[in-house]
N, C-alpha and C positions, 0 to 999 in steps of 0.2 A: 304556774299554772299554763295549762296545756293551752295553743292559740284555738282546737277547736271548742274547748270550755267556755273561752270567750264570747264566741260567736252564740252560743245559746241564752246568753245570761237574759233575765226577763227588767223589764219598765226601767226603773231608775238605774239598773246595776249595767244598763249597755253603755258602751263607750261613745263618746262624744268626738266623733271622727274629724270634726272640725278643730276641735281643741287639741287632737291629739297632733295633727297636720301644723298645726299653729307652735304647738311647744317643739315641735322636731325641728323646725326654721329657727327657732330661738337659739336653742342648745346647738345647732348645728353654726351658728354664726359664733357663737363664744368659743367655741372648740378649741381655738388657735391662742386666745389668750389664756384661757384655763391651762392648758401645758406650760407658758411661761410661769406661770404660778408652782407648778410642781418643781420647778428649778431652783425655789427658794428654800433655805433650810426652815425642816418643819419637826418640830419636836412631836415625838413620840408620847401621846397622851392614852393613858388606859380607854380601851374602847370596851364597853360594856353592851356584850350581847342578848337578847331575852330570847331562849328557848324553850322548844315545847311543842305539843299538839296545839291546833286551831282550836279554837273554842273552850279554849282553857284559863283564860284571862290575861293573855298575851297583850291584848288593846291597853286594859286596865292598867296593865302593870307600867306599858310603856307613858301612858298616860300619867301616872303618879311621877314616874322619874321626872318628868319634864316639869312637874307642877312642885317639886323640889327646889328649883332653881339652881341645883348644884351641876346639871349635866346639860350637854348640847344635845340638840335630838332632830331627826329629818322630821321640820313641820310641814304641812299641807303647800303653806306658800314654797320653803324650800323646794320641795318634792319635784315644783315646777321646772327647776334648773339641775334636770339627774345628770344630764350632760356637763355641766360646769358648776360643782356642788361649793365651791370653792368661792367663786365669784357671787353664786347663790346667797351664799352667808354673806357674805359683805353688803349684799342688795336688801335681805331680811334684815341685817341689824341698822342700816340706813335708814328703812320704814318702819322699824318698828320700835328702837330702843328710845327711852325719852330723852337721852340726853341730846339726839340729833333730831329732838322734836321741835324744831325752831318758830317758836311762838304759834305753838300747835296748828301748824299745817298740816299733818298728817295726823289724824285720831281713827280710833275704832279697830284697831287690830288686836287690841289687848281684850282685857277680862279672864276670869277664873274659870278655870276648866269645868264643864259639867259633867266630866266624866261619862257621857253618852258615845254609845257608837252604833253602826248597823253594820252586819256581817265584817268589823274591824274597820270600817270607814267612818272616821271623825267628821265634824263639822266647825270651822272656825280658820281662818287663816293661819293662827300660831298652835294648832292643835296637831298632836304628832301625826305620822303619815307612814304607811307600810314599808315606803322608799323601794319597792319591787322595781320600778324601772331604772333604777341607780342599780341593784343587782344583776338585772340582767343586761347593762351593757358587758360585765365581766363575766358572768356564768354561762354556760351552755344551754341552749333552752330544753336540754334532755339532762339535765343535771344527776336526774335520779340513774342515770347509766355510770356515772364518773365516781371512782372510790378517790381518795385523796390524793394520792402521788398521780392519778391521772388528770386532776383538777390541778396542782401546780403546774403542769405542763403546759396544760390550755388556758388558764387564767393570767393576766398581766397582772400580777399579785402587787407589782412596783406602784402603779399608777393608783391601784384599788388602795391600796394603804396610805398612801401618799394625802389620795383626796378625804377619806378619813379624818387621817389625821389634821388637814387641812381645814375640815370644817371645826374640828376641836378648838386649833388654835383660832381659828376666827373669835370664837366666843369663849377661849382660854379655859373651856372644861373638857372632861372627857366625854366622848360621843357615847350615847344610849340610843340602840335602835333593835329591832326588830333582826332574828337572825334564821327564822324558820325555813328558809329556802334553803340552809346549809345544815337542819337537823341530823342528816346522814353523814355531815362532812364536819363534823367539829374539829376533828385532828387537822385540817386544811385549815381553818380558822386560828387555831391554835399555834400553828406554826409559823403564820404571817406575823401575829402581834403580840410579841414579847410580854406586852402588860395589858391583860385583856380580863375581863370576867364576864365567866357565862352564869348567868341567871335561868334553871330551869324551872316553869313553874308547872304543878302538875294539879288536874281538877277529878274528884270524884269521877270515876269511869262512867257509870252511869246516865250522870247528869250531863258529861260532855255528849255522850252519846244524842241525847235529847237535843241538845242544844246545836248540834251539828245536823241533825236533821230539819230543824225547824229554819237553821241558816240555806240549805241545799233548797228549801222550800219556797224562800224568800229568795233567792238568787236567781233561780230556776223554773219557777214554779211548779216543780216537781221533786220527789224525795230519791228518786232515781239518778239525776245525773250527780257525776264525782263531784265534789267539792274539794278545794284547796288543791295542793302541789303533789302532783302523780310522784309515786314514790314505787321503790323498787319492786315491791310485792304488788303493785297495781294490777298485772296481767292474771294474777291468781285471785285476789279480793273481786276484781270487778264479776266475776263467774256467779257470785253468791248471790242469790235473787232476794234474800232476806235483809232489806237495806239496815236494819238494827244491827243485824250482825256482819253486815260488810262495813258499816262505818265502826262498829266494835273493834274489828281485826284491823282496821285504818289507825285507828287512834292507838292501838296497844302494839302496834308494829312501829309508829313513830316513836312512842315513849321507850320503847325496847331499843331503839337505835339511838335516842339521845342518853340512855342510861349507857350503852356500850361507850360511846364517845368520850364522855365525860370521865369515865374511868382511866383515861390516858392522859387526864387533865389535872395539874398539880391542885392541893387544896385549896391553895392562896387564889386561885382563880374561878371558883365554881361555887354556887350555892343552889340548894334545891330548896324550894317552897310548895308546900299546898295551898292552893289557890284559897279554899276556906281559913285556913290560918293568915294569909296574908290579909285578906278582909277585916280579919278581925283583930289583927296589930302592924297596921303597916311600919309603925316605927321599930317595931323588931327586924324587920327585914334591912330598914334603913342604917341602925349601928351595924348588922353584920357587914353590909356594903362597906360601911365605913371603916372597921376591921380589915376586910381584905385588900380595898385600894390601900391603906396604910400600910401592910405588906409588901406591897409592888413601890412605894415610895410615893403615894400622892395621895392627900390628904382634902377629903371633903370636910365641910362646916360639920363639928364635933354634935351642933347641939341640933335636933330635930324640933322642925314648929309646922310641921304639915299636918294633913288631915289624920284622924286619930282611929277611926273605923271607917271601913265601906260595909253597905249590905250586899251579903253573899248574894245572886241571882240566880 
Protein backbone atom coordinates (compact mmCIF):
# COMPACT_ATOMS: atom_id res chain seq x y z
CA UNK A 1 0.00 0.00 0.00
CA UNK A 2 1.40 3.39 -0.99
CA UNK A 3 1.36 6.09 1.75
CA UNK A 4 -0.59 8.43 -0.53
CA UNK A 5 -3.32 5.82 -0.89
CA UNK A 6 -3.67 5.52 2.89
CA UNK A 7 -4.44 9.23 3.20
CA UNK A 8 -7.39 8.89 0.79
CA UNK A 9 -9.28 6.26 2.75
CA UNK A 10 -12.88 7.05 3.65
CA UNK A 11 -14.74 6.81 6.97
CA UNK A 12 -14.09 3.68 9.00
CA UNK A 13 -11.10 2.76 6.82
CA UNK A 14 -9.06 5.76 7.98
CA UNK A 15 -6.14 5.19 10.32
CA UNK A 16 -6.52 5.79 14.04
CA UNK A 17 -3.50 8.04 14.54
CA UNK A 18 -3.63 7.87 18.34
CA UNK A 19 -3.59 4.06 18.18
CA UNK A 20 -0.74 4.13 15.63
CA UNK A 21 1.40 6.21 17.99
CA UNK A 22 0.59 4.06 21.02
CA UNK A 23 1.47 0.84 19.20
CA UNK A 24 4.71 2.35 17.94
CA UNK A 25 5.68 3.25 21.52
CA UNK A 26 4.88 -0.26 22.80
CA UNK A 27 6.77 -2.03 20.05
CA UNK A 28 9.79 0.23 20.48
CA UNK A 29 9.93 -0.65 24.17
CA UNK A 30 9.91 -4.37 23.37
CA UNK A 31 12.62 -4.25 20.72
CA UNK A 32 15.62 -5.20 22.87
CA UNK A 33 13.81 -8.06 24.59
CA UNK A 34 12.71 -9.44 21.21
CA UNK A 35 16.29 -9.42 19.93
CA UNK A 36 17.37 -11.59 22.88
CA UNK A 37 14.77 -14.21 21.93
CA UNK A 38 16.20 -14.39 18.42
CA UNK A 39 19.41 -15.84 19.87
CA UNK A 40 17.55 -18.88 21.17
CA UNK A 41 17.55 -22.05 19.10
CA UNK A 42 14.51 -21.96 16.85
CA UNK A 43 13.05 -24.95 15.01
CA UNK A 44 12.39 -24.34 11.31
CA UNK A 45 8.66 -24.97 11.16
CA UNK A 46 6.94 -24.93 7.75
CA UNK A 47 5.54 -21.53 6.76
CA UNK A 48 2.30 -21.53 4.77
CA UNK A 49 1.98 -18.53 2.46
CA UNK A 50 -1.38 -17.55 0.96
CA UNK A 51 -0.76 -16.03 -2.45
CA UNK A 52 -2.91 -14.53 -5.21
CA UNK A 53 -4.88 -11.47 -6.19
CA UNK A 54 -6.81 -9.35 -3.73
CA UNK A 55 -10.57 -10.12 -3.63
CA UNK A 56 -9.92 -13.74 -4.60
CA UNK A 57 -10.79 -15.38 -1.28
CA UNK A 58 -7.46 -14.97 0.52
CA UNK A 59 -9.06 -13.74 3.76
CA UNK A 60 -11.58 -16.59 3.84
CA UNK A 61 -8.75 -19.04 3.23
CA UNK A 62 -6.73 -17.58 6.10
CA UNK A 63 -9.76 -17.70 8.41
CA UNK A 64 -10.35 -21.31 7.46
CA UNK A 65 -6.72 -22.32 8.08
CA UNK A 66 -6.91 -20.66 11.50
CA UNK A 67 -10.17 -22.45 12.32
CA UNK A 68 -8.65 -25.91 11.79
CA UNK A 69 -6.52 -25.49 14.91
CA UNK A 70 -3.52 -26.92 13.04
CA UNK A 71 -1.78 -23.63 12.26
CA UNK A 72 -0.42 -20.62 14.08
CA UNK A 73 -1.49 -17.37 12.42
CA UNK A 74 -1.25 -13.61 12.94
CA UNK A 75 -4.41 -12.66 14.82
CA UNK A 76 -5.68 -9.13 15.30
CA UNK A 77 -4.24 -9.26 18.80
CA UNK A 78 -0.85 -10.53 17.68
CA UNK A 79 -0.69 -7.94 14.88
CA UNK A 80 -0.41 -5.19 17.50
CA UNK A 81 2.99 -6.57 18.44
CA UNK A 82 4.33 -6.33 14.89
CA UNK A 83 7.73 -5.16 16.17
CA UNK A 84 8.07 -8.00 18.70
CA UNK A 85 5.92 -10.87 17.43
CA UNK A 86 7.58 -13.60 19.49
CA UNK A 87 6.86 -11.71 22.71
CA UNK A 88 3.44 -10.92 21.26
CA UNK A 89 2.80 -14.63 20.75
CA UNK A 90 3.62 -15.27 24.41
CA UNK A 91 1.18 -12.54 25.44
CA UNK A 92 -1.57 -13.88 23.16
CA UNK A 93 -1.16 -17.35 24.62
CA UNK A 94 -1.17 -16.01 28.17
CA UNK A 95 -4.39 -14.07 27.62
CA UNK A 96 -6.34 -16.50 25.45
CA UNK A 97 -5.37 -20.14 26.09
CA UNK A 98 -7.71 -21.98 28.42
CA UNK A 99 -4.88 -23.60 30.42
CA UNK A 100 -3.75 -20.13 31.48
CA UNK A 101 -7.27 -18.92 32.32
CA UNK A 102 -6.99 -19.14 36.11
CA UNK A 103 -10.49 -19.26 37.62
CA UNK A 104 -11.97 -17.51 34.59
CA UNK A 105 -10.04 -14.29 35.20
CA UNK A 106 -9.82 -13.76 31.46
CA UNK A 107 -12.81 -14.56 29.26
CA UNK A 108 -14.33 -13.34 26.03
CA UNK A 109 -11.47 -13.65 23.55
CA UNK A 110 -12.59 -16.92 21.98
CA UNK A 111 -15.60 -18.02 19.98
CA UNK A 112 -15.98 -19.57 16.55
CA UNK A 113 -15.14 -17.57 13.46
CA UNK A 114 -17.99 -15.86 11.62
CA UNK A 115 -15.91 -16.01 8.43
CA UNK A 116 -16.85 -12.37 7.84
CA UNK A 117 -14.53 -9.57 6.75
CA UNK A 118 -14.62 -6.14 5.14
CA UNK A 119 -11.91 -5.39 2.58
CA UNK A 120 -9.75 -8.04 4.22
CA UNK A 121 -10.33 -6.71 7.75
CA UNK A 122 -11.76 -9.09 10.32
CA UNK A 123 -13.39 -8.42 13.70
CA UNK A 124 -12.37 -10.15 16.92
CA UNK A 125 -9.16 -10.44 18.93
CA UNK A 126 -8.33 -13.90 17.59
CA UNK A 127 -9.51 -13.46 14.02
CA UNK A 128 -6.74 -13.52 11.37
CA UNK A 129 -4.95 -10.30 10.47
CA UNK A 130 -3.13 -9.39 7.25
CA UNK A 131 0.00 -8.58 9.30
CA UNK A 132 1.12 -5.83 6.89
CA UNK A 133 2.94 -3.85 9.60
CA UNK A 134 5.15 -6.86 10.27
CA UNK A 135 5.97 -7.24 6.56
CA UNK A 136 6.65 -3.51 6.25
CA UNK A 137 9.35 -3.70 8.92
CA UNK A 138 11.49 -5.68 6.49
CA UNK A 139 10.39 -4.92 2.94
CA UNK A 140 11.09 -1.72 1.00
CA UNK A 141 8.20 0.70 0.67
CA UNK A 142 8.46 0.44 -3.12
CA UNK A 143 8.84 -3.33 -3.19
CA UNK A 144 7.37 -3.40 -6.71
CA UNK A 145 10.68 -1.98 -7.96
CA UNK A 146 12.76 -4.87 -6.53
CA UNK A 147 13.47 -8.28 -8.01
CA UNK A 148 14.29 -11.34 -5.89
CA UNK A 149 18.05 -10.79 -5.95
CA UNK A 150 17.71 -7.15 -4.92
CA UNK A 151 15.39 -8.06 -2.05
CA UNK A 152 17.91 -10.60 -0.75
CA UNK A 153 20.44 -7.78 -0.41
CA UNK A 154 17.95 -5.30 1.07
CA UNK A 155 16.05 -7.44 3.62
CA UNK A 156 17.37 -8.72 6.93
CA UNK A 157 16.19 -12.22 6.04
CA UNK A 158 17.75 -13.76 9.15
CA UNK A 159 15.63 -11.74 11.56
CA UNK A 160 12.49 -12.01 9.42
CA UNK A 161 12.73 -15.80 9.20
CA UNK A 162 13.60 -16.24 12.89
CA UNK A 163 10.60 -14.17 13.94
CA UNK A 164 8.25 -16.22 11.75
CA UNK A 165 9.73 -19.46 13.10
CA UNK A 166 9.55 -17.95 16.59
CA UNK A 167 5.80 -17.40 16.29
CA UNK A 168 5.41 -20.98 15.07
CA UNK A 169 7.52 -22.24 17.96
CA UNK A 170 5.41 -20.46 20.57
CA UNK A 171 2.23 -22.09 19.26
CA UNK A 172 4.07 -25.30 18.23
CA UNK A 173 2.39 -25.25 14.83
CA UNK A 174 3.29 -24.19 11.27
CA UNK A 175 2.65 -20.49 10.69
CA UNK A 176 0.06 -19.60 8.04
CA UNK A 177 -0.24 -16.04 6.78
CA UNK A 178 -0.94 -13.92 3.72
CA UNK A 179 2.04 -13.31 1.45
CA UNK A 180 0.30 -11.11 -1.13
CA UNK A 181 2.85 -8.36 -0.63
CA UNK A 182 5.36 -10.76 -2.22
CA UNK A 183 3.21 -11.92 -5.14
CA UNK A 184 5.99 -10.76 -7.45
CA UNK A 185 8.75 -12.16 -5.24
CA UNK A 186 7.82 -15.77 -4.55
CA UNK A 187 11.36 -16.84 -5.42
CA UNK A 188 12.62 -14.57 -2.63
CA UNK A 189 10.41 -16.30 -0.03
CA UNK A 190 11.15 -19.74 -1.43
CA UNK A 191 14.90 -19.20 -1.02
CA UNK A 192 14.55 -18.15 2.64
CA UNK A 193 12.23 -20.91 3.85
CA UNK A 194 13.36 -24.48 3.03
CA UNK A 195 10.08 -25.73 4.48
CA UNK A 196 7.22 -23.75 3.01
CA UNK A 197 3.88 -24.20 1.27
CA UNK A 198 2.54 -21.64 -1.18
CA UNK A 199 -1.24 -21.81 -1.62
CA UNK A 200 -2.40 -19.84 -4.67
CA UNK A 201 -6.13 -19.21 -4.59
CA UNK A 202 -7.73 -18.01 -7.82
CA UNK A 203 -11.25 -16.77 -8.43
CA UNK A 204 -13.41 -16.27 -11.52
CA UNK A 205 -11.92 -13.18 -13.19
CA UNK A 206 -15.09 -11.17 -13.77
CA UNK A 207 -16.37 -11.81 -10.25
CA UNK A 208 -13.00 -10.72 -8.88
CA UNK A 209 -13.17 -7.52 -10.95
CA UNK A 210 -16.63 -6.62 -9.66
CA UNK A 211 -15.61 -7.40 -6.07
CA UNK A 212 -12.51 -5.20 -6.47
CA UNK A 213 -14.54 -2.28 -7.78
CA UNK A 214 -16.91 -2.50 -4.81
CA UNK A 215 -13.89 -2.61 -2.49
CA UNK A 216 -12.59 0.61 -4.05
CA UNK A 217 -15.93 2.28 -3.42
CA UNK A 218 -16.05 1.15 0.22
CA UNK A 219 -12.49 2.13 1.02
CA UNK A 220 -12.19 5.38 -0.93
CA UNK A 221 -15.71 6.40 -1.90
CA UNK A 222 -14.82 6.11 -5.59
CA UNK A 223 -13.93 3.47 -8.16
CA UNK A 224 -11.15 5.60 -9.57
CA UNK A 225 -8.71 5.22 -6.68
CA UNK A 226 -6.11 2.45 -6.95
CA UNK A 227 -6.73 -0.34 -4.43
CA UNK A 228 -4.21 -2.79 -2.95
CA UNK A 229 -0.45 -2.90 -3.41
CA UNK A 230 1.16 -1.13 -6.30
CA UNK A 231 2.74 -3.46 -8.84
CA UNK A 232 5.42 -3.08 -11.56
CA UNK A 233 2.70 -2.43 -14.16
CA UNK A 234 1.12 0.37 -12.10
CA UNK A 235 2.29 3.29 -14.25
CA UNK A 236 0.76 1.74 -17.37
CA UNK A 237 -2.44 0.53 -15.75
CA UNK A 238 -3.19 3.85 -14.07
CA UNK A 239 -3.46 5.45 -17.52
CA UNK A 240 -6.49 3.29 -18.37
CA UNK A 241 -9.65 5.38 -17.90
CA UNK A 242 -12.10 2.49 -17.96
CA UNK A 243 -12.04 1.24 -14.37
CA UNK A 244 -13.24 -2.27 -15.17
CA UNK A 245 -10.51 -2.62 -17.76
CA UNK A 246 -7.92 -1.18 -15.37
CA UNK A 247 -8.83 -3.59 -12.55
CA UNK A 248 -9.01 -6.52 -14.96
CA UNK A 249 -5.48 -5.71 -16.08
CA UNK A 250 -4.33 -5.37 -12.46
CA UNK A 251 -5.67 -8.81 -11.51
CA UNK A 252 -4.36 -10.46 -14.67
CA UNK A 253 -0.88 -9.05 -14.03
CA UNK A 254 -0.87 -10.32 -10.45
CA UNK A 255 -2.02 -13.81 -11.44
CA UNK A 256 0.59 -13.91 -14.21
CA UNK A 257 3.32 -12.97 -11.71
CA UNK A 258 2.20 -15.60 -9.18
CA UNK A 259 2.07 -18.26 -11.89
CA UNK A 260 5.57 -17.39 -13.07
CA UNK A 261 6.92 -17.37 -9.53
CA UNK A 262 5.48 -20.77 -8.68
CA UNK A 263 6.99 -22.35 -11.78
CA UNK A 264 10.33 -22.25 -9.94
CA UNK A 265 8.91 -23.83 -6.76
CA UNK A 266 9.00 -27.60 -6.18
CA UNK A 267 5.73 -29.52 -6.42
CA UNK A 268 5.85 -30.45 -2.72
CA UNK A 269 5.82 -26.74 -1.83
CA UNK A 270 2.83 -25.44 -3.81
CA UNK A 271 -0.92 -25.83 -4.24
CA UNK A 272 -3.19 -24.02 -6.70
CA UNK A 273 -6.92 -23.99 -5.98
CA UNK A 274 -9.96 -22.21 -7.37
CA UNK A 275 -12.02 -20.20 -4.88
CA UNK A 276 -15.22 -21.85 -6.06
CA UNK A 277 -13.77 -25.36 -5.61
CA UNK A 278 -12.45 -24.46 -2.17
CA UNK A 279 -15.90 -23.23 -1.07
CA UNK A 280 -17.52 -26.41 -2.36
CA UNK A 281 -15.17 -28.73 -0.43
CA UNK A 282 -12.61 -27.27 2.02
CA UNK A 283 -11.81 -30.83 3.10
CA UNK A 284 -10.20 -31.56 -0.27
CA UNK A 285 -7.74 -28.71 0.24
CA UNK A 286 -7.05 -29.84 3.81
CA UNK A 287 -6.01 -33.31 2.68
CA UNK A 288 -3.84 -31.84 -0.06
CA UNK A 289 -2.12 -29.62 2.52
CA UNK A 290 -1.66 -32.69 4.72
CA UNK A 291 0.11 -34.57 1.93
CA UNK A 292 2.34 -31.64 0.95
CA UNK A 293 3.48 -30.99 4.52
CA UNK A 294 4.02 -34.70 5.10
CA UNK A 295 6.49 -34.72 2.21
CA UNK A 296 8.37 -31.95 4.01
CA UNK A 297 8.58 -33.95 7.21
CA UNK A 298 5.71 -32.34 9.13
CA UNK A 299 2.36 -33.92 9.96
CA UNK A 300 -0.85 -32.11 10.81
CA UNK A 301 -3.84 -34.08 12.08
CA UNK A 302 -4.89 -36.51 9.36
CA UNK A 303 -8.56 -36.23 10.31
CA UNK A 304 -10.47 -33.19 9.09
CA UNK A 305 -13.32 -32.06 11.35
CA UNK A 306 -13.84 -28.52 10.04
CA UNK A 307 -16.57 -26.80 8.07
CA UNK A 308 -17.86 -28.83 5.13
CA UNK A 309 -18.84 -26.08 2.71
CA UNK A 310 -18.83 -22.30 2.24
CA UNK A 311 -21.27 -20.25 0.24
CA UNK A 312 -19.34 -18.70 -2.64
CA UNK A 313 -19.99 -14.97 -2.49
